[in-house]
Kinemage of the C-alpha trace (Angstrom):
@kinemage 1
@onewidth
@group {chain A} dominant
@subgroup {mainchain}
@vectorlist {calphas} color= white
{ca unk a 1} P -11.190 -80.021 31.125
{ca unk a 2} L -14.150 -82.410 31.140
{ca unk a 3} L -17.018 -81.784 28.804
{ca unk a 4} L -19.266 -81.109 31.818
{ca unk a 5} L -16.808 -78.710 33.119
{ca unk a 6} L -16.671 -76.994 29.601
{ca unk a 7} L -20.444 -76.893 29.456
{ca unk a 8} L -20.576 -75.191 32.923
{ca unk a 9} L -18.002 -72.478 31.921
{ca unk a 10} L -19.934 -71.849 28.593
{ca unk a 11} L -23.020 -71.408 30.652
{ca unk a 12} L -21.331 -68.957 32.983
{ca unk a 13} L -19.981 -66.975 29.991
{ca unk a 14} L -23.400 -66.895 28.272
{ca unk a 15} L -24.901 -65.699 31.523
{ca unk a 16} L -22.342 -63.110 31.966
{ca unk a 17} L -22.941 -62.097 28.319
{ca unk a 18} L -26.606 -61.670 28.791
{ca unk a 19} L -26.244 -59.669 32.167
{ca unk a 20} L -23.442 -57.280 30.649
{ca unk a 21} L -25.445 -56.688 27.405
{ca unk a 22} L -28.548 -55.822 28.754
{ca unk a 23} L -29.483 -52.043 27.853
{ca unk a 24} L -30.314 -49.634 30.326
{ca unk a 25} L -33.840 -48.890 31.441
{ca unk a 26} L -34.264 -45.701 29.400
{ca unk a 27} L -32.562 -47.365 26.370
{ca unk a 28} L -35.012 -50.511 26.547
{ca unk a 29} L -38.112 -48.218 26.512
{ca unk a 30} L -36.495 -45.977 23.691
{ca unk a 31} L -36.014 -48.805 21.465
{ca unk a 32} L -39.531 -50.181 21.873
{ca unk a 33} L -41.127 -46.925 21.142
{ca unk a 34} L -38.802 -46.237 18.355
{ca unk a 35} L -39.930 -49.309 16.684
{ca unk a 36} L -43.678 -48.535 17.328
{ca unk a 37} L -44.147 -51.685 19.612
{ca unk a 38} L -46.502 -51.694 22.474
{ca unk a 39} L -45.601 -53.527 25.789
{ca unk a 40} L -48.331 -56.124 24.848
{ca unk a 41} L -46.544 -57.044 21.712
{ca unk a 42} L -42.998 -57.298 23.300
{ca unk a 43} L -44.501 -59.364 26.142
{ca unk a 44} L -46.186 -61.740 23.620
{ca unk a 45} L -42.942 -62.355 21.732
{ca unk a 46} L -40.666 -62.992 24.767
{ca unk a 47} L -43.429 -65.154 26.741
{ca unk a 48} L -44.317 -62.833 29.601
{ca unk a 49} L -46.956 -60.577 30.585
{ca unk a 50} L -47.097 -56.774 29.866
{ca unk a 51} L -46.782 -55.774 33.471
{ca unk a 52} L -43.575 -57.826 33.474
{ca unk a 53} L -42.289 -55.634 30.471
{ca unk a 54} L -43.313 -52.609 32.323
{ca unk a 55} L -41.453 -53.610 35.410
{ca unk a 56} L -38.183 -54.242 33.184
{ca unk a 57} L -38.340 -50.941 31.819
{ca unk a 58} L -39.219 -49.285 35.129
{ca unk a 59} L -36.581 -51.076 36.974
{ca unk a 60} L -38.699 -52.858 39.598
{ca unk a 61} L -37.700 -56.192 38.305
{ca unk a 62} L -34.834 -57.613 36.123
{ca unk a 63} L -35.235 -59.958 33.104
{ca unk a 64} L -34.826 -63.590 34.205
{ca unk a 65} L -34.241 -66.655 32.059
{ca unk a 66} L -35.657 -68.037 29.941
{ca unk a 67} L -37.208 -64.794 28.792
{ca unk a 68} L -34.091 -62.770 29.271
{ca unk a 69} L -32.285 -64.260 26.279
{ca unk a 70} L -35.269 -63.659 24.179
{ca unk a 71} L -35.635 -60.083 25.226
{ca unk a 72} L -31.843 -59.402 24.793
{ca unk a 73} L -31.922 -60.546 21.134
{ca unk a 74} L -34.936 -58.439 20.567
{ca unk a 75} L -33.275 -55.399 21.950
{ca unk a 76} L -30.140 -55.908 20.021
{ca unk a 77} L -31.957 -56.242 16.841
{ca unk a 78} L -33.862 -53.087 17.615
{ca unk a 79} L -30.688 -51.123 18.320
{ca unk a 80} L -29.371 -52.214 14.899
{ca unk a 81} L -32.445 -50.651 13.497
{ca unk a 82} L -32.868 -47.575 15.510
{ca unk a 83} L -29.467 -46.662 16.844
{ca unk a 84} L -29.158 -43.983 19.620
{ca unk a 85} L -28.368 -40.404 18.526
{ca unk a 86} L -25.190 -38.799 19.357
{ca unk a 87} L -25.757 -35.957 21.696
{ca unk a 88} L -23.279 -33.061 21.808
{ca unk a 89} L -21.601 -32.813 25.144
{ca unk a 90} L -23.083 -30.025 27.509
{ca unk a 91} L -21.029 -27.142 28.828
{ca unk a 92} L -19.909 -28.545 32.218
{ca unk a 93} L -20.957 -25.263 34.227
{ca unk a 94} L -24.389 -25.434 32.846
{ca unk a 95} L -25.029 -28.999 33.779
{ca unk a 96} L -27.920 -29.208 36.577
{ca unk a 97} L -27.904 -32.745 37.710
{ca unk a 98} L -24.731 -34.458 39.431
{ca unk a 99} L -23.160 -37.129 37.460
{ca unk a 100} L -24.243 -40.610 38.431
{ca unk a 101} L -22.546 -43.791 37.249
{ca unk a 102} L -24.780 -45.522 34.746
{ca unk a 103} L -24.289 -48.913 36.794
{ca unk a 104} L -25.650 -47.187 39.777
{ca unk a 105} L -28.672 -45.524 38.052
{ca unk a 106} L -29.615 -48.767 36.059
{ca unk a 107} L -29.485 -50.808 39.305
{ca unk a 108} L -31.561 -48.209 41.360
{ca unk a 109} L -35.210 -49.182 42.134
{ca unk a 110} L -37.957 -47.494 43.807
{ca unk a 111} L -38.576 -48.227 47.480
{ca unk a 112} L -42.124 -49.210 48.270
{ca unk a 113} L -44.125 -49.057 51.696
{ca unk a 114} L -46.307 -52.164 52.619
{ca unk a 115} L -49.364 -50.154 51.471
{ca unk a 116} L -48.105 -49.995 47.980
{ca unk a 117} L -47.073 -46.250 48.037
{ca unk a 118} L -43.559 -44.944 47.124
{ca unk a 119} L -41.232 -44.167 50.039
{ca unk a 120} L -40.772 -40.376 50.518
{ca unk a 121} L -38.000 -38.420 52.260
{ca unk a 122} L -36.264 -35.012 51.856
{ca unk a 123} L -36.631 -33.578 48.241
{ca unk a 124} L -33.606 -34.036 46.294
{ca unk a 125} L -32.164 -34.345 42.605
{ca unk a 126} L -33.357 -37.776 41.113
{ca unk a 127} L -30.399 -40.054 40.585
{ca unk a 128} L -31.620 -40.823 36.950
{ca unk a 129} L -32.829 -37.260 35.606
{ca unk a 130} L -31.442 -34.842 38.143
{ca unk a 131} L -35.152 -33.241 38.701
{ca unk a 132} L -35.924 -32.825 42.246
{ca unk a 133} L -38.312 -35.580 43.817
{ca unk a 134} L -39.377 -36.472 47.182
{ca unk a 135} L -39.430 -40.194 46.309
{ca unk a 136} L -36.759 -42.523 47.355
{ca unk a 137} L -34.754 -45.560 45.990
{ca unk a 138} L -34.297 -48.804 47.962
{ca unk a 139} L -30.983 -47.480 49.171
{ca unk a 140} L -32.211 -44.154 50.360
{ca unk a 141} L -31.278 -41.868 47.227
{ca unk a 142} L -33.794 -39.545 45.538
{ca unk a 143} L -35.527 -41.587 42.742
{ca unk a 144} L -38.790 -40.868 40.887
{ca unk a 145} L -41.447 -43.396 41.801
{ca unk a 146} L -41.698 -46.158 39.272
{ca unk a 147} L -38.807 -44.745 37.119
{ca unk a 148} L -41.292 -42.036 35.842
{ca unk a 149} L -38.326 -39.552 35.321
{ca unk a 150} L -38.963 -36.001 34.042
{ca unk a 151} L -36.632 -34.325 31.662
{ca unk a 152} L -34.487 -31.606 33.552
{ca unk a 153} L -35.548 -28.024 33.032
{ca unk a 154} L -33.289 -26.196 30.461
{ca unk a 155} L -30.345 -24.779 32.261
{ca unk a 156} L -30.038 -21.224 32.861
{ca unk a 157} L -27.030 -19.290 32.139
{ca unk a 158} L -25.049 -17.805 34.971
{ca unk a 159} L -26.317 -14.218 35.862
{ca unk a 160} L -23.664 -11.515 36.377
{ca unk a 161} L -23.594 -10.220 39.932
{ca unk a 162} L -22.413 -7.038 41.390
{ca unk a 163} L -19.019 -8.619 41.985
{ca unk a 164} L -18.464 -9.959 38.677
{ca unk a 165} L -19.925 -6.884 36.465
{ca unk a 166} L -17.014 -4.955 34.751
{ca unk a 167} L -16.563 -1.359 36.055
{ca unk a 168} L -13.648 -0.125 33.624
{ca unk a 169} L -14.538 -1.411 30.197
{ca unk a 170} L -16.508 1.053 28.135
{ca unk a 171} L -19.943 0.055 26.860
{ca unk a 172} L -19.499 -1.163 23.114
{ca unk a 173} L -21.429 0.687 20.430
{ca unk a 174} L -24.534 -1.202 19.178
{ca unk a 175} L -23.667 -3.234 16.063
{ca unk a 176} L -25.809 -2.502 12.973
{ca unk a 177} L -29.043 -4.292 12.926
{ca unk a 178} L -29.191 -7.446 10.756
{ca unk a 179} L -31.916 -9.838 9.862
{ca unk a 180} L -31.009 -13.171 11.503
{ca unk a 181} L -32.465 -16.229 10.225
{ca unk a 182} L -35.223 -17.505 12.488
{ca unk a 183} L -34.277 -20.486 14.597
{ca unk a 184} L -36.432 -23.446 14.852
{ca unk a 185} L -38.759 -23.401 17.898
{ca unk a 186} L -38.121 -26.527 19.950
{ca unk a 187} L -41.197 -28.653 20.445
{ca unk a 188} L -42.273 -28.422 23.927
{ca unk a 189} L -41.414 -31.358 26.120
{ca unk a 190} L -44.549 -33.203 27.390
{ca unk a 191} L -45.273 -32.901 31.108
{ca unk a 192} L -45.616 -36.075 33.311
{ca unk a 193} L -49.353 -35.734 33.391
{ca unk a 194} L -49.535 -35.449 29.519
{ca unk a 195} L -47.133 -38.682 29.131
{ca unk a 196} L -49.261 -40.639 31.688
{ca unk a 197} L -52.375 -39.538 29.909
{ca unk a 198} L -50.999 -40.447 26.473
{ca unk a 199} L -49.752 -43.881 27.878
{ca unk a 200} L -53.217 -44.689 29.362
{ca unk a 201} L -55.021 -43.721 26.143
{ca unk a 202} L -52.750 -45.941 24.130
{ca unk a 203} L -53.220 -48.767 26.604
{ca unk a 204} L -57.137 -48.152 26.915
{ca unk a 205} L -56.921 -48.686 22.880
{ca unk a 206} L -54.941 -51.710 22.843
{ca unk a 207} L -56.996 -53.283 25.619
{ca unk a 208} L -60.330 -52.589 23.874
{ca unk a 209} L -58.834 -54.181 20.700
{ca unk a 210} L -58.317 -57.404 22.908
{ca unk a 211} L -62.001 -57.764 23.431
{ca unk a 212} L -62.851 -57.193 19.696
{ca unk a 213} L -60.266 -59.606 18.668
{ca unk a 214} L -61.696 -62.127 20.829
{ca unk a 215} L -64.950 -61.944 19.669
{ca unk a 216} L -63.863 -62.059 15.898
{ca unk a 217} L -61.697 -65.030 16.608
{ca unk a 218} L -64.555 -67.253 18.323
{ca unk a 219} L -67.105 -66.077 15.680
{ca unk a 220} L -64.772 -67.130 12.890
{ca unk a 221} L -64.004 -70.345 14.778
{ca unk a 222} L -67.658 -71.182 15.017
{ca unk a 223} L -68.371 -70.131 11.398
{ca unk a 224} L -70.821 -67.287 12.300
{ca unk a 225} L -72.669 -69.512 14.938
{ca unk a 226} L -73.342 -66.808 17.459
{ca unk a 227} L -74.612 -69.316 20.119
{ca unk a 228} L -71.394 -71.495 19.804
{ca unk a 229} L -69.133 -68.337 19.836
{ca unk a 230} L -70.747 -66.967 23.010
{ca unk a 231} L -70.392 -70.318 24.787
{ca unk a 232} L -66.675 -70.234 23.850
{ca unk a 233} L -66.091 -66.638 24.937
{ca unk a 234} L -67.968 -67.483 28.332
{ca unk a 235} L -65.494 -70.171 28.764
{ca unk a 236} L -62.668 -68.102 28.358
{ca unk a 237} L -64.024 -64.867 30.206
{ca unk a 238} L -61.925 -65.407 33.195
{ca unk a 239} L -58.373 -65.736 31.775
{ca unk a 240} L -59.345 -62.826 29.196
{ca unk a 241} L -60.511 -60.361 31.922
{ca unk a 242} L -57.100 -61.193 33.943
{ca unk a 243} L -55.333 -60.438 30.779
{ca unk a 244} L -57.308 -57.031 30.738
{ca unk a 245} L -56.427 -56.429 34.347
{ca unk a 246} L -52.949 -56.952 33.943
{ca unk a 247} L -52.954 -54.622 30.980
{ca unk a 248} L -54.351 -51.812 32.908
{ca unk a 249} L -51.815 -52.325 35.629
{ca unk a 250} L -49.018 -51.278 33.227
{ca unk a 251} L -50.037 -47.512 33.716
{ca unk a 252} L -51.181 -47.963 37.281
{ca unk a 253} L -49.573 -45.901 40.072
{ca unk a 254} L -50.002 -48.458 43.012
{ca unk a 255} L -48.139 -51.648 43.530
{ca unk a 256} L -50.484 -54.362 45.170
{ca unk a 257} L -50.357 -57.542 46.893
{ca unk a 258} L -51.956 -60.279 44.796
{ca unk a 259} L -51.455 -63.133 47.456
{ca unk a 260} L -51.506 -61.606 51.034
{ca unk a 261} L -51.496 -63.608 54.190
{ca unk a 262} L -55.204 -63.781 54.978
{ca unk a 263} L -56.605 -63.556 58.461
{ca unk a 264} L -59.023 -66.525 59.599
{ca unk a 265} L -61.936 -64.371 59.418
{ca unk a 266} L -61.425 -64.024 55.410
{ca unk a 267} L -61.116 -67.858 55.230
{ca unk a 268} L -64.383 -69.793 54.311
{ca unk a 269} L -64.958 -72.454 57.061
{ca unk a 270} L -66.090 -75.065 54.357
{ca unk a 271} L -67.527 -75.372 51.197
{ca unk a 272} L -71.128 -75.921 52.882
{ca unk a 273} L -70.791 -73.061 55.460
{ca unk a 274} L -71.271 -69.484 54.300
{ca unk a 275} L -68.520 -66.966 54.503
{ca unk a 276} L -67.775 -65.226 57.707
{ca unk a 277} L -68.212 -61.674 56.096
{ca unk a 278} L -71.505 -60.220 56.173
{ca unk a 279} L -72.233 -58.717 52.784
{ca unk a 280} L -75.406 -56.964 53.696
{ca unk a 281} L -77.454 -58.542 51.095
{ca unk a 282} L -80.904 -56.952 51.319
{ca unk a 283} L -84.215 -58.777 51.033
{ca unk a 284} L -86.638 -56.119 51.812
{ca unk a 285} L -90.421 -56.296 51.616
{ca unk a 286} L -92.412 -53.307 52.756
{ca unk a 287} L -94.774 -54.421 55.549
{ca unk a 288} L -97.440 -52.079 54.297
{ca unk a 289} L -98.134 -53.892 51.012
{ca unk a 290} L -99.032 -57.650 50.397
{ca unk a 291} L -99.746 -59.880 47.485
{ca unk a 292} L -102.321 -61.873 49.445
{ca unk a 293} L -104.621 -58.875 49.309
{ca unk a 294} L -106.667 -57.605 46.358
{ca unk a 295} L -104.412 -55.581 44.086
{ca unk a 296} L -104.901 -51.898 43.775
{ca unk a 297} L -101.532 -50.240 44.054
{ca unk a 298} L -99.245 -50.415 40.705
{ca unk a 299} L -95.759 -51.565 41.299
{ca unk a 300} L -92.767 -51.408 38.906
{ca unk a 301} L -89.859 -53.994 39.226
{ca unk a 302} L -86.690 -52.161 38.101
{ca unk a 303} L -83.171 -53.658 37.285
{ca unk a 304} L -80.027 -51.610 38.043
{ca unk a 305} L -77.830 -52.196 35.370
{ca unk a 306} L -74.452 -53.893 35.301
{ca unk a 307} L -74.512 -53.573 39.327
{ca unk a 308} L -71.022 -55.253 39.830
{ca unk a 309} L -69.490 -53.049 36.898
{ca unk a 310} L -70.282 -49.882 38.656
{ca unk a 311} L -69.293 -51.468 42.119
{ca unk a 312} L -65.632 -51.723 40.845
{ca unk a 313} L -65.367 -48.004 41.918
{ca unk a 314} L -64.793 -48.793 45.578
{ca unk a 315} L -62.156 -48.419 48.261
{ca unk a 316} L -60.028 -51.619 47.913
{ca unk a 317} L -57.002 -52.366 50.159
{ca unk a 318} L -53.975 -52.883 48.056
{ca unk a 319} L -51.574 -54.239 50.517
{ca unk a 320} L -51.238 -56.773 53.499
{ca unk a 321} L -54.136 -56.345 55.967
{ca unk a 322} L -53.117 -55.258 59.342
{ca unk a 323} L -54.905 -55.858 62.493
{ca unk a 324} L -55.986 -52.981 64.636
{ca unk a 325} L -58.395 -52.729 67.736
{ca unk a 326} L -61.065 -50.104 68.396
{ca unk a 327} L -61.991 -47.285 66.310
{ca unk a 328} L -58.484 -46.616 65.470
{ca unk a 329} L -58.720 -49.107 62.634
{ca unk a 330} L -61.167 -46.694 60.624
{ca unk a 331} L -59.283 -44.390 58.302
{ca unk a 332} L -60.776 -42.559 55.115
{ca unk a 333} L -57.685 -43.850 53.210
{ca unk a 334} L -57.756 -47.241 54.412
{ca unk a 335} L -59.930 -50.321 53.710
{ca unk a 336} L -60.703 -53.850 54.712
{ca unk a 337} L -63.132 -55.536 57.084
{ca unk a 338} L -64.389 -54.883 60.583
{ca unk a 339} L -66.265 -56.245 63.408
{ca unk a 340} L -68.975 -53.871 64.573
{ca unk a 341} L -72.120 -53.853 66.621
{ca unk a 342} L -74.632 -51.877 64.503
{ca unk a 343} L -77.322 -49.648 66.053
{ca unk a 344} L -80.956 -50.654 65.640
{ca unk a 345} L -82.678 -49.785 62.428
{ca unk a 346} L -86.005 -48.356 63.118
{ca unk a 347} L -86.876 -46.545 59.581
{ca unk a 348} L -90.234 -48.240 58.678
{ca unk a 349} L -90.116 -47.291 55.029
{ca unk a 350} L -86.572 -47.871 53.870
{ca unk a 351} L -84.683 -51.239 53.829
{ca unk a 352} L -82.079 -51.937 56.522
{ca unk a 353} L -78.657 -51.136 55.142
{ca unk a 354} L -77.383 -54.321 56.581
{ca unk a 355} L -80.073 -56.465 54.994
{ca unk a 356} L -82.262 -59.106 56.788
{ca unk a 357} L -80.426 -60.744 59.661
{ca unk a 358} L -81.761 -63.497 61.765
{ca unk a 359} L -79.422 -62.852 64.944
{ca unk a 360} L -78.441 -59.694 66.693
{ca unk a 361} L -75.177 -58.549 67.883
{ca unk a 362} L -71.703 -58.184 66.595
{ca unk a 363} L -70.889 -59.210 62.857
{ca unk a 364} L -68.114 -58.574 60.492
{ca unk a 365} L -68.684 -56.268 57.679
{ca unk a 366} L -66.893 -54.726 54.541
{ca unk a 367} L -65.299 -51.325 54.433
{ca unk a 368} L -68.302 -50.578 51.891
{ca unk a 369} L -70.860 -51.387 54.479
{ca unk a 370} L -69.153 -49.476 57.077
{ca unk a 371} L -69.049 -46.279 55.152
{ca unk a 372} L -72.732 -46.533 54.343
{ca unk a 373} L -73.594 -46.915 57.726
{ca unk a 374} L -71.364 -44.029 58.740
{ca unk a 375} L -72.924 -41.719 56.175
{ca unk a 376} L -76.393 -42.654 57.297
{ca unk a 377} L -75.493 -41.646 60.864
{ca unk a 378} L -74.140 -38.452 59.818
{ca unk a 379} L -75.992 -35.090 59.778
{ca unk a 380} L -76.884 -35.166 56.216
{ca unk a 381} L -79.247 -38.354 56.707
{ca unk a 382} L -79.458 -38.929 60.429
{ca unk a 383} L -81.214 -42.272 59.946
{ca unk a 384} L -79.181 -44.064 62.630
{ca unk a 385} L -76.857 -44.137 65.154
{ca unk a 386} L -73.055 -44.965 64.443
{ca unk a 387} L -72.035 -48.548 64.940
{ca unk a 388} L -69.516 -49.498 67.727
{ca unk a 389} L -66.225 -50.886 66.082
{ca unk a 390} L -64.431 -53.404 67.900
{ca unk a 391} L -61.449 -54.413 65.570
{ca unk a 392} L -60.502 -54.188 62.043
{ca unk a 393} L -58.192 -55.846 59.564
{ca unk a 394} L -57.146 -53.128 57.029
{ca unk a 395} L -54.436 -51.803 54.772
{ca unk a 396} L -53.817 -48.544 52.687
{ca unk a 397} L -56.401 -48.197 50.110
{ca unk a 398} L -57.477 -46.462 46.854
{ca unk a 399} L -60.722 -45.831 45.308
{ca unk a 400} L -59.279 -45.848 41.619
{ca unk a 401} L -57.528 -49.202 41.732
{ca unk a 402} L -59.957 -50.946 39.191
{ca unk a 403} L -61.149 -47.792 37.643
{ca unk a 404} L -59.243 -48.286 34.186
{ca unk a 405} L -60.597 -51.837 34.158
{ca unk a 406} L -63.994 -50.615 34.841
{ca unk a 407} L -63.729 -47.728 32.196
{ca unk a 408} L -62.633 -50.182 29.287
{ca unk a 409} L -65.378 -52.754 30.144
{ca unk a 410} L -67.997 -49.758 30.332
{ca unk a 411} L -66.904 -48.326 27.061
{ca unk a 412} L -66.957 -51.888 25.430
{ca unk a 413} L -70.466 -52.621 26.853
{ca unk a 414} L -71.837 -49.206 25.623
{ca unk a 415} L -70.439 -49.755 22.142
{ca unk a 416} L -71.833 -53.252 22.032
{ca unk a 417} L -75.314 -52.210 23.003
{ca unk a 418} L -75.186 -49.217 20.667
{ca unk a 419} L -74.503 -51.623 17.745
{ca unk a 420} L -76.897 -54.356 19.049
{ca unk a 421} L -73.918 -56.720 19.461
{ca unk a 422} L -75.407 -59.400 21.942
{ca unk a 423} L -72.396 -61.483 21.790
{ca unk a 424} L -69.891 -59.034 23.013
{ca unk a 425} L -72.428 -57.654 25.503
{ca unk a 426} L -72.821 -60.932 27.068
{ca unk a 427} L -69.137 -61.658 26.949
{ca unk a 428} L -68.218 -58.255 28.730
{ca unk a 429} L -70.935 -59.344 31.267
{ca unk a 430} L -69.164 -62.665 31.942
{ca unk a 431} L -65.971 -60.891 32.329
{ca unk a 432} L -66.848 -58.495 34.750
{ca unk a 433} L -69.044 -60.800 36.834
{ca unk a 434} L -66.597 -63.731 36.881
{ca unk a 435} L -63.648 -61.223 37.758
{ca unk a 436} L -65.495 -60.407 40.749
{ca unk a 437} L -66.722 -63.913 41.792
{ca unk a 438} L -63.299 -65.836 41.481
{ca unk a 439} L -60.888 -63.218 42.871
{ca unk a 440} L -61.630 -65.074 46.107
{ca unk a 441} L -60.391 -68.551 47.021
{ca unk a 442} L -61.416 -69.974 43.565
{ca unk a 443} L -59.981 -73.003 41.559
{ca unk a 444} L -60.836 -71.093 38.458
{ca unk a 445} L -58.595 -68.082 39.168
{ca unk a 446} L -55.282 -68.091 40.754
{ca unk a 447} L -53.900 -65.000 39.490
{ca unk a 448} L -55.246 -62.804 42.482
{ca unk a 449} L -56.390 -64.236 45.863
{ca unk a 450} L -58.204 -61.267 47.498
{ca unk a 451} L -61.280 -62.499 49.246
{ca unk a 452} L -61.599 -59.064 50.872
{ca unk a 453} L -61.996 -57.390 47.400
{ca unk a 454} L -64.797 -59.839 46.437
{ca unk a 455} L -66.656 -59.096 49.774
{ca unk a 456} L -66.075 -55.289 49.545
{ca unk a 457} L -67.129 -55.218 45.808
{ca unk a 458} L -70.094 -57.244 46.654
{ca unk a 459} L -71.093 -54.889 49.428
{ca unk a 460} L -70.498 -51.826 47.163
{ca unk a 461} L -73.081 -53.073 44.683
{ca unk a 462} L -75.572 -53.399 47.682
{ca unk a 463} L -74.800 -50.001 48.919
{ca unk a 464} L -75.168 -48.453 45.562
{ca unk a 465} L -78.597 -50.141 45.253
{ca unk a 466} L -79.448 -48.783 48.730
{ca unk a 467} L -78.846 -45.397 47.512
{ca unk a 468} L -80.998 -45.585 44.507
{ca unk a 469} L -83.870 -46.752 47.057
{ca unk a 470} L -83.107 -43.732 49.195
{ca unk a 471} L -83.440 -41.469 46.011
{ca unk a 472} L -86.856 -43.058 45.086
{ca unk a 473} L -88.074 -42.549 48.710
{ca unk a 474} L -87.000 -38.952 48.766
{ca unk a 475} L -88.828 -38.334 45.566
{ca unk a 476} L -92.042 -39.569 47.127
{ca unk a 477} L -92.140 -43.003 45.764
{ca unk a 478} L -92.836 -46.214 47.908
{ca unk a 479} L -90.168 -48.762 48.137
{ca unk a 480} L -92.072 -51.941 48.016
{ca unk a 481} L -88.952 -54.451 47.786
{ca unk a 482} L -85.325 -54.456 47.255
{ca unk a 483} L -83.426 -57.550 46.663
{ca unk a 484} L -79.839 -58.721 45.660
{ca unk a 485} L -77.810 -56.106 44.030
{ca unk a 486} L -79.941 -54.937 41.061
{ca unk a 487} L -83.615 -55.314 41.896
{ca unk a 488} L -85.784 -52.401 43.056
{ca unk a 489} L -89.722 -52.541 43.305
{ca unk a 490} L -91.338 -48.852 43.641
{ca unk a 491} L -94.589 -47.344 43.052
{ca unk a 492} L -95.192 -44.097 41.232
{ca unk a 493} L -93.765 -42.506 38.079
{ca unk a 494} L -90.223 -43.890 38.568
{ca unk a 495} L -89.211 -42.334 35.110
{ca unk a 496} L -89.214 -38.803 37.087
{ca unk a 497} L -86.566 -40.301 39.370
{ca unk a 498} L -84.297 -42.451 37.039
{ca unk a 499} L -83.049 -42.239 33.621
{ca unk a 500} L -84.422 -45.094 31.567
{ca unk a 501} L -82.091 -47.235 29.455
{ca unk a 502} L -79.297 -49.868 29.547
{ca unk a 503} L -76.416 -47.548 30.522
{ca unk a 504} L -74.716 -48.329 33.740
{ca unk a 505} L -76.277 -45.030 35.374
{ca unk a 506} L -79.676 -45.991 34.027
{ca unk a 507} L -82.487 -48.095 35.222
{ca unk a 508} L -84.798 -50.407 33.096
{ca unk a 509} L -87.873 -52.365 33.802
{ca unk a 510} L -87.067 -55.973 34.951
{ca unk a 511} L -88.108 -58.910 32.942
{ca unk a 512} L -87.618 -62.691 32.914
{ca unk a 513} L -89.000 -63.557 36.346
{ca unk a 514} L -92.594 -64.537 37.501
{ca unk a 515} L -93.578 -61.002 36.966
{ca unk a 516} L -92.845 -61.023 33.319
{ca unk a 517} L -94.021 -57.730 32.417
{ca unk a 518} L -92.112 -56.132 35.055
{ca unk a 519} L -95.164 -54.605 36.254
{ca unk a 520} L -97.899 -55.808 38.615
{ca unk a 521} L -100.401 -54.657 41.508
{ca unk a 522} L -100.317 -55.206 45.326
{ca unk a 523} L -102.933 -54.777 48.058
{ca unk a 524} L -102.453 -51.947 50.694
{ca unk a 525} L -102.444 -53.172 54.413
{ca unk a 526} L -104.687 -51.079 56.474
{ca unk a 527} L -103.677 -50.663 60.082
């Protein structure tokens, strides 16, 4: 046998050893948790992402070279430190789940629909844990979604029936009462929501530590120079926020498509041409007020804090977009982009929710804009008529897809503001703003290519600002101007309408523009 042939045989034997020696799904997680290791720590040690480790433990993917060898060596070492407990055999007639071969249970994976939800069917006992579930594996057998199995309920002893009760045996005399030693009360088994909440809390603490660690690293590297540290943090904001995004996906309920095939309408024609999706950017100026007239009306320019951060709470499509014609493309549980012909906007004191358009007729809008128009056409508002919907590109959607990331960044921002930590505040701002702006077709972010998400989040920010304008109008204030995603100019006592502060649900006086004080006067147009 030649050296090359010998090397090939050894490679095959090594590959077989790695495959055969890999512990089962439950054992992988048990070993990690027994050692007190997080998924992030394991991922860093073997050179993969945290979500990849979660997939290995859940069964949605299998370890592949070169990380597989490192992962196996780690598990083998942990197994020597934390051997599995020997469990006494259960009485056969009391076993609830049917026996399933370990190889079959380990190879089973959850079946997922194109919209990211787990496939469901007739409920049956899970092939891993035996607890009844409607979800299915790829081969059609019952299997908890994402391998989130529940411990089986304690088996009940068989109850005697009329056919099995003795009729001739006399009732024995009661035995003398004796004081039996108290048996230890078993600890309650955490429910699935409790396990999910604990896992989410641990993940949130770990991801928040990533933000703190990054700031400390750059401050130390810059020897306390906050300006230099902030520049370095802003440069690394995109990869850092994508790491946070991946961390939050470890406890998520939905799979998503990061690189779907995009319809032409979502592709930018060229660098110089605008996007084909209309994001409804408002540039409203009330016709009854003018800067050219002598100032007599006091106006306050307000700033909506962290507009894009708040807009992460929106309906996002999580799968590949599908083309549907007519109004059938609109569904409360779907999201995407729509070609519509809007109704005329005739309200003189409120900005058009579509913003200022140069042309009339049909246009492509996002789901966030369509939902706003539909609400305004409903009985609660009655401000316009429903738009005519021609066609849509949509997918199954969820409003909570980015909620974990939003909460982590919001908490970090609030703590930084409370501690007057300008470096962390600006670092967090760079993370969420760049996360939104680069998730389209950007050379700075190749982890996610979802221009539909970018357009929807932008539009949601404008819709949120429109809601604030409507709230001010309902309170008797004049909406003098509304621009971009965060700028609202009003007359009157705005503090009776909005809470003042720097929180995401608060408003503050805008500074830093031509109207440095944030307050100015306008003339009233007489008609």
